[in-house]
Every structure is written in C-alpha cells, then in structure tokens.
LUMLOMAR-19499 format. One record per residue (C-alpha): x, y, z. Coordinates in steps of 0.2 Angstrom, whole numbers, padded with zeros to 4 digits, always signed. Example, Ala and Ser with C-alpha at 12.3 -4.5 7.8 and 13.67 -1.06 7.14 Angstrom:
2
+0062-0022+0039
+0068-0005+0036
This chain:
528
+0000+0000+0000
+0015+0012-0001
+0009+0018-0018
-0008+0023-0010
+0001+0032+0004
+0011+0042-0008
-0004+0047-0018
-0014+0052-0002
+0001+0063+0003
+0001+0071-0014
-0017+0074-0013
-0017+0081+0004
-0003+0093-0001
-0013+0099-0016
+0000+0092-0028
-0013+0083-0037
-0032+0085-0039
-0045+0074-0031
-0050+0068-0048
-0032+0064-0052
-0030+0055-0035
-0046+0045-0038
-0041+0041-0056
-0024+0034-0051
-0030+0024-0037
-0043+0016-0048
-0031+0012-0061
-0020+0003-0048
-0035-0006-0041
-0033+0002-0024
-0050+0010-0022
-0055-0002-0009
-0042+0004+0003
-0045+0023+0000
-0051+0032+0016
-0070+0037+0013
-0065+0054+0019
-0055+0057+0003
-0069+0052-0008
-0083+0064-0015
-0100+0061-0007
-0111+0052-0020
-0127+0061-0026
-0144+0055-0020
-0150+0042-0032
-0166+0032-0034
-0165+0016-0023
-0165+0001-0035
-0180-0011-0032
-0179-0030-0033
-0191-0041-0043
-0199-0043-0060
-0194-0052-0077
-0183-0042-0089
-0186-0046-0107
-0173-0041-0119
-0175-0041-0138
-0158-0041-0146
-0150-0041-0163
-0138-0055-0167
-0140-0073-0161
-0135-0089-0171
-0139-0107-0170
-0120-0110-0168
-0119-0099-0152
-0109-0107-0138
-0109-0103-0119
-0090-0104-0121
-0084-0086-0117
-0070-0088-0129
-0082-0090-0143
-0093-0074-0140
-0095-0065-0156
-0112-0055-0155
-0122-0045-0144
-0134-0058-0139
-0121-0069-0131
-0112-0053-0124
-0128-0048-0115
-0131-0066-0109
-0114-0072-0104
-0105-0056-0098
-0121-0046-0094
-0130-0060-0084
-0120-0076-0080
-0102-0071-0078
-0089-0059-0071
-0071-0055-0075
-0057-0050-0063
-0060-0031-0068
-0075-0021-0072
-0076-0004-0082
-0087+0009-0073
-0097+0023-0080
-0081+0034-0080
-0072+0021-0091
-0061+0017-0076
-0055-0001-0071
-0063-0006-0054
-0061-0022-0045
-0074-0036-0048
-0068-0054-0045
-0051-0046-0041
-0051-0036-0024
-0036-0026-0029
-0020-0026-0040
-0003-0019-0040
+0011-0018-0054
+0029-0020-0053
+0039-0004-0057
+0041-0009-0076
+0023-0014-0077
+0028-0032-0083
+0022-0041-0067
+0004-0038-0061
-0002-0046-0045
-0020-0048-0042
-0028-0051-0025
-0044-0061-0027
-0061-0057-0019
-0065-0070-0005
-0081-0080-0003
-0087-0078-0022
-0098-0093-0026
-0100-0101-0043
-0117-0107-0048
-0113-0125-0044
-0109-0120-0026
-0090-0120-0028
-0080-0106-0020
-0069-0096-0032
-0050-0097-0029
-0033-0094-0039
-0034-0111-0048
-0050-0106-0056
-0042-0089-0062
-0027-0098-0069
-0037-0111-0078
-0049-0099-0085
-0036-0087-0092
-0026-0101-0099
-0041-0106-0110
-0037-0091-0121
-0018-0094-0122
-0007-0105-0132
-0005-0111-0150
-0021-0123-0150
-0032-0109-0143
-0046-0103-0154
-0052-0090-0142
-0057-0073-0149
-0047-0065-0135
-0031-0075-0140
-0023-0059-0147
-0025-0048-0131
-0018-0061-0119
-0003-0066-0131
+0008-0054-0121
+0006-0065-0105
+0021-0076-0104
+0016-0084-0087
+0002-0085-0074
+0008-0089-0057
-0003-0094-0042
+0005-0086-0027
-0007-0093-0014
-0026-0097-0014
-0031-0079-0017
-0017-0072-0026
-0012-0073-0044
+0003-0065-0053
+0003-0062-0072
+0020-0060-0080
+0020-0050-0097
+0032-0050-0111
+0033-0031-0110
+0027-0018-0099
+0008-0013-0100
+0001+0001-0089
-0017-0004-0096
-0016-0022-0091
-0031-0021-0079
-0042-0015-0093
-0037-0030-0103
-0043-0041-0088
-0060-0033-0090
-0063-0041-0107
-0079-0050-0109
-0071-0066-0115
-0060-0067-0100
-0074-0074-0088
-0070-0085-0074
-0076-0103-0073
-0072-0117-0061
-0056-0125-0063
-0057-0141-0073
-0074-0138-0079
-0083-0137-0096
-0082-0120-0103
-0099-0123-0112
-0108-0128-0096
-0114-0110-0092
-0107-0111-0074
-0100-0095-0069
-0101-0082-0054
-0114-0070-0061
-0130-0062-0055
-0141-0075-0064
-0141-0094-0066
-0145-0101-0083
-0160-0112-0084
-0164-0113-0102
-0153-0109-0118
-0159-0111-0136
-0144-0105-0147
-0150-0091-0158
-0167-0091-0151
-0169-0088-0132
-0161-0089-0115
-0169-0089-0098
-0160-0086-0082
-0165-0083-0063
-0157-0073-0050
-0142-0081-0041
-0146-0081-0023
-0128-0080-0017
-0122-0067-0029
-0107-0058-0022
-0113-0040-0026
-0127-0036-0015
-0131-0020-0024
-0133-0029-0041
-0144-0042-0049
-0161-0034-0046
-0172-0044-0057
-0180-0061-0052
-0178-0067-0070
-0171-0062-0087
-0177-0068-0104
-0166-0064-0119
-0174-0065-0136
-0165-0065-0153
-0174-0053-0164
-0163-0048-0178
-0175-0037-0188
-0175-0019-0181
-0193-0016-0186
-0198-0032-0177
-0188-0027-0161
-0197-0010-0162
-0214-0017-0163
-0211-0029-0149
-0206-0015-0138
-0220-0003-0143
-0233-0017-0140
-0225-0022-0123
-0219-0039-0128
-0201-0034-0123
-0194-0021-0110
-0178-0016-0120
-0171-0017-0137
-0154-0013-0144
-0148-0004-0160
-0163+0007-0164
-0166+0013-0182
-0160+0031-0182
-0174+0036-0194
-0187+0031-0181
-0178+0036-0165
-0187+0053-0164
-0204+0044-0165
-0199+0032-0151
-0194+0047-0141
-0212+0054-0142
-0220+0037-0139
-0228+0036-0121
-0220+0025-0108
-0204+0023-0118
-0186+0030-0115
-0171+0031-0127
-0154+0025-0119
-0140+0034-0128
-0122+0031-0126
-0108+0041-0133
-0093+0030-0133
-0080+0023-0144
-0090+0017-0160
-0084+0025-0176
-0085+0023-0195
-0071+0025-0206
-0065+0024-0224
-0049+0014-0224
-0036+0016-0238
-0022+0003-0241
-0006+0013-0239
+0004+0000-0248
-0007+0001-0264
-0007+0015-0277
-0012+0029-0276
-0015+0028-0257
+0004+0026-0254
+0004+0045-0258
+0000+0055-0242
-0006+0070-0253
-0019+0059-0260
-0024+0054-0242
-0024+0072-0237
-0035+0077-0252
-0048+0064-0247
-0048+0069-0229
-0051+0087-0233
-0065+0082-0246
-0077+0076-0233
-0090+0087-0224
-0091+0079-0207
-0104+0090-0200
-0116+0085-0214
-0111+0067-0213
-0116+0067-0194
-0132+0076-0198
-0138+0066-0213
-0131+0048-0210
-0132+0048-0191
-0147+0059-0190
-0137+0069-0177
-0134+0055-0165
-0115+0056-0165
-0101+0068-0166
-0088+0073-0180
-0072+0063-0181
-0055+0070-0184
-0046+0056-0194
-0040+0046-0179
-0049+0033-0169
-0048+0040-0151
-0065+0047-0145
-0069+0060-0133
-0074+0046-0121
-0056+0040-0120
-0045+0045-0106
-0031+0052-0117
-0041+0060-0131
-0032+0074-0139
-0046+0087-0137
-0034+0102-0141
-0029+0094-0158
-0037+0106-0171
-0053+0099-0179
-0050+0096-0198
-0064+0105-0208
-0071+0102-0225
-0060+0112-0236
-0062+0109-0255
-0048+0121-0259
-0036+0112-0248
-0042+0095-0255
-0039+0102-0273
-0022+0108-0268
-0016+0091-0261
-0024+0082-0276
-0014+0093-0288
+0002+0091-0278
+0000+0072-0279
+0000+0073-0298
-0016+0064-0299
-0028+0078-0304
-0039+0068-0315
-0039+0051-0305
-0055+0042-0301
-0055+0034-0284
-0066+0018-0281
-0074+0018-0264
-0080+0000-0260
-0095+0000-0248
-0110-0010-0242
-0123-0009-0228
-0114-0023-0220
-0100-0011-0216
-0112+0000-0206
-0130+0005-0207
-0130+0019-0219
-0113+0015-0227
-0119+0016-0245
-0128+0033-0242
-0112+0039-0234
-0102+0034-0249
-0114+0043-0260
-0114+0059-0249
-0095+0058-0249
-0095+0058-0268
-0105+0073-0269
-0095+0083-0256
-0078+0078-0265
-0085+0083-0282
-0085+0101-0276
-0066+0099-0275
-0064+0091-0292
-0062+0074-0285
-0070+0060-0294
-0076+0046-0282
-0085+0030-0289
-0095+0022-0276
-0094+0003-0278
-0109-0006-0269
-0102-0023-0264
-0113-0038-0258
-0117-0038-0240
-0113-0057-0239
-0094-0059-0238
-0090-0041-0236
-0079-0043-0221
-0069-0058-0230
-0069-0052-0248
-0068-0032-0246
-0062-0027-0230
-0042-0027-0230
-0043-0033-0248
-0049-0018-0258
-0039-0003-0259
-0052+0009-0251
-0068+0004-0241
-0080+0008-0228
-0077+0001-0211
-0086-0001-0194
-0076-0001-0178
-0084-0003-0161
-0068+0005-0153
-0059+0001-0138
-0059+0007-0120
-0041+0011-0120
-0030+0020-0133
-0017+0006-0133
-0030-0008-0136
-0037+0002-0151
-0020+0008-0158
-0012-0009-0156
-0026-0018-0164
-0028-0007-0180
-0013+0005-0182
+0002-0004-0176
+0014-0010-0190
+0010-0029-0193
-0006-0030-0183
-0018-0042-0190
-0032-0029-0191
-0021-0015-0197
-0034-0012-0211
-0024+0002-0219
-0007-0007-0220
+0000+0009-0212
+0018+0009-0205
+0025+0024-0197
+0041+0022-0187
+0038+0037-0175
+0021+0031-0171
+0026+0013-0168
+0040+0019-0156
+0028+0030-0146
+0015+0016-0145
+0028+0004-0137
+0034+0017-0125
+0017+0023-0120
+0011+0006-0116
+0024+0003-0103
+0024+0021-0096
+0015+0023-0079
+0017+0042-0078
+0000+0049-0083
+0006+0065-0090
+0019+0056-0100
+0007+0044-0107
-0005+0059-0112
+0009+0068-0122
+0013+0052-0131
-0005+0047-0135
-0008+0065-0141
+0006+0065-0153
+0001+0048-0160
-0017+0054-0163
-0009+0069-0173
+0002+0057-0183
-0013+0046-0188
-0023+0062-0192
-0009+0069-0203
-0001+0054-0210
-0012+0039-0208
-0023+0030-0221
-0040+0032-0213
-0054+0045-0215
-0064+0045-0199
-0079+0057-0202
-0089+0052-0187
-0092+0043-0170
-0109+0035-0169
-0119+0035-0153
-0126+0018-0147
-0145+0019-0147
-0156+0008-0137
-0174+0010-0131
-0184+0003-0116
-0199+0005-0106
-0199+0020-0094
-0201+0008-0080
-0183+0003-0082
-0172+0011-0069
-0153+0014-0071
-0139+0024-0065
-0125+0033-0075
-0121+0020-0089
-0104+0014-0095
-0100+0017-0113
-0087+0004-0116
-0100-0007-0124
-0118-0006-0128
-0132-0007-0115
-0122-0001-0101
-0105-0010-0105
-0115-0026-0109
-0120-0026-0090
-0138-0019-0091
-0146-0035-0084
-0134-0035-0069
-0135-0016-0065
-0153-0011-0070
-0170-0013-0061
-0188-0009-0063
-0194+0006-0054
-0211-0002-0049
C-alpha cells in the first residue's frame, strides 16, 4: 500500500487534484483501501428495487452460439454471458475506469511487466464451488497457447506466465510492460469458470443462473441467490430473445412484448422518443465509422492523395444526414472524446475543397478516379455515406466512384482486400487496445497497412509508461500522426441507441460497450 500512501500525501498537499487522485487509485486497483473521507460524497439516487422479469429483444443470435466465453461474437451472447451469467477480474465503470470485480485489488511492478491480483474471497459459482486462484489460472489459460481458438487470444498473447502465489493471489508476467493491463482483464471473453470444468456448461459467478438456452433463439435465467454483489442483480428473471430485424424489435417494444431493445433505427428514434411510456438509452462511446485506404497500394501510398480525401469530406453534414445527429464529428483518428487520453486540443479538420484540390494537384493525380467500396454490412447507412462523400468531394474536383459490394462476404472479400472501403469499428476502452489492434505495423487488423516508425516507437513506449502526464503527451502525438499521415478517414463517431420501457431504472451508464457496458441486466432494475 506504499503507492496509495504516496498518492494520499500528494493529494493532501494539493500536488494533485481529487479527480487525479481517484483516477490513479482506480487504475492501480486500490480504491477499496482509500479512506472514505478522501472520496466525494455520492449524489442522492433512486433506490433500486428487486423483482420482475426483464425481457430483452436483441440483434444477433445464431444457432451456432456457444456458452464458451472464448467464442462470444455477437451482442446476444455478450448480454447473456457477460451481462448475466459471468464476471471478469476487472470491471469498467461509467467513467471508463477499471474497478475491482472478482479481483479485490491489483498492483504492478515498477516496469509494469508483473501484475499481482488479490482475489475477492467468498465468491460462489453457480454450482456452489468457492472461487480461488486455480479457477483464475485455468480460465485465463483457456485463451492462451497455439491450440487456442479464443477470440481473446490476441489480447492475452503478451502474457508469458500466470503464477498462483497462494489461494487468493495470482501474478501475471508480461512480455513487455503494459500500464493498461487491468483494462485487458475486463474483457468480456475473460470470464472465470471453475477449474477443470466445461467452458460450455454455463457455470459462472454472475448475477443470474442459466435455466434454459436455445442458441440463436432464447435464453432464460433466474437470480443467483448467493451473488457476491449485494447491490446488483435486481431482477428475479431475465429472458433474452434473438430478434434480428430492427422493425420487429421496435414493434415488440411498442406493444409491450419486450422491455428493452438494442440498435434502434435512427430514422425512427425521434418517433420512439415521443411514444408514451418509452425512453431512449443513448451512449456516446467509442464506436466510429471509417473509410480505410491501403497505404501499400497505389495511389494511397501517396500522403497527398490521403490528405486530399480527408479534406474532401464534410463531417458535420455526414453526422447530420447519416447519423441523424446521433453522433459527433471525427478528426481522422480513432480516439474518441470518451477515451482517457483523447487529444481534445488537436485542431478539428474541416471540410475544405480548396485544400483538397491543392493536395490532389500536388499528388500529380488531378484527373484520377477513386473507387470507394461499400455495403450496408460495413455499417448502417454506409452506402448513403459513400454517395454523400462523392457529392462533397466533387466540389473539390475529386471523382469518387461508389462501388456497392454484396453484404454477404463483405468482411472476408472487401475489408483489408480492396484498396479503399467503408469500415465499422466498435472502438476500444483504452488507446493502446485500439491503436495496437488497428494501427500498429504488422497488426492483423491494421486495415490500412500503415507503417509509421515514429508512431510505432511511441506506441511501445506509452504502453509501458506509468506516468499519466507522459502517457498523455505520447498518445496526443500519436493521434496527430494518424490524423496527418495515416490512411484512414474518420468522419464520425456514432452513438449507441437503445430503447426501453420507462419503468426501467438505471444509474449513469458505462459506454465501453452497448447497453451499459453489456452489464444492463446486472445493473438495472424496474422502478415499480
């Protein structure tokens, strides 16, 4: 606790603000040991009530869905496993901070290569077993190794060893330092199951116990009587229904067949807002839409071409027309204002046909035609966005041909194959996770094939840096490098839009994932 003592001394001397003190303590997993006198008093809020059946109508769902957390791919399973049945070592709160969940606290070595987690005692699995270090080691190892097919394999690749120190202590050894490691341990794939158990059995530690599961159709769960969070898990029952069609979800909500739906149709949100007894749940998080250029393919290997196309898009009009105002303008990098190290003082790129024309002329490709590949599979409204982009660019003398691709196979045949295409990104809760996934040289999902030496060096340095101010400077520079040299046009960040009965109560919602960080069923309640 020497680190906490130092932080407390700095705060009491006025060397750091209360907000910075709380942020640092939370990042180090030390909030449980902070004196209540140092914390702000919470605002008076509605007292959650127990009871009722929550009925969710969600997009996604497939007959191939599995209860194995390693195989989670769509929102129905994210809301079922992570939102009802299971927990990870770390949870992300409504301020996008990592807070203890199955872990009680954690501490890093000075180089951030070794992370020691103290586990919460007395946590009970649905089968009655008490959780210990063996369960954690077993669960995380499920996602590691050459034979693993886990969707989380890439994010745990840096773990070189997991050591059980005692019954309630686990240490992770990393290949390189990573100041954001607690965030990684909040990933919805990294749920803890009983050691030696079947990962598809649905036995976890969560607020609800699974009673029935029809893959791609329906799931039904009831409250776990011995759930370790006394202030969560308010519903008696949760029913999860796969309703892929947005119109069908909307009708089910309006007629009272369900209590909450995800991914509202933007064209009808205004009507839902005026519908009696309904509420809109809006989250402004990390989701963004891009037009990705392959920097190793002509003509996009020329930065003047990339700059011309960046100046040729009217972001304000794109947000107003495509997102119906439910979003914010992008600045040609993937870090949103919800991120901790968002470069808010980086000048906003504006629509400027004259500058677009200048860069195109400088590139020597004044009469070139640029083919933009798109489909509704890229994101809702992607085809319309391409057409709007073409009209905007024409005012700068730039000729864009919008190529409408089939929805089927878009992500396997177009994305990362064609030279310029529309892309959906859900974003990531930390800068390192987003940038390492999509912008680092050689990353499997680097969908612009971009390679910038200065950026790559900064990315490695920032990952291991524990000093907040130093990290902020490095991430700000990285955002500027992407903005001015990268192969991606980022015109807009899209809000997540869900709708629910006005009987549904909730606190401030997390924005790291949809529906309160995928934790709506655990966190919400009925008002009456």
